[in-house]
N, C-alpha and C positions, 0 to 999 in steps of 0.2 A: 504494500500500500504506500503510495507516494503522498506526501503532505506538502502543501504550498508554504514555503519558508519566506519568500519575498517576491513582490511584484514591482517591477520598475518599467519605465518608459523605454521602448525599444527604438523608437524613432527620435532622432535628435535634430530634425529639421533639415538635414543635408541629404537624406535618402529620398529618392523620388518614389512615389507610389503609383501604381497603375490606376487608371480610371476605375472608380468603384471600390477600390481597395481601402479598407478601414485602417485606423491607427493601430499600431502594434504594441504589444506588451511583452516584456521578457519575464518569464516566470521561473523562479528557482525552486526546485523540488528536492526533497530528501526522502529516501525510502527508510521507513521505521525499522524494519527487520535487519537490514544490513548496514545502514548508515550511508549507502551510496547516494551521490548527488548528481543532478543533471539540470539542464536549462532547456526550456522550450519557448519558442516565440509563437504567439497567437494573437489574433485580433482582439482588441479590447472589448468589442461587441460580444465575442464568445464568452469572455469572463462575466460580463454583465448578464447575458442571457441565462447562464448556468448559476448565477448568484455566487460566483467564486471569489474568495478573498484570502488574504494571508491566514494560515492556520487551518484552512479547509483541506479535505482530502481531494486529491486530483481525480477526476473521473476516469474510470477504467476504459481502456481502449477496446472497441469492439473488434472481434476477430472474425 
């Protein structure tokens, strides 16, 4: 299970977005069982739609 440790802005104003592409967020995750860490970049709208914030469990990926 991955937990959201930190969410920061991934766009710093110098990256161009494609038309219709939303603002990006950089999400830092840590796996509870092993202590492994990783980062993912997602659209901020995804975080809002899922109600995700720091401390929440990252949604499982569908296989």
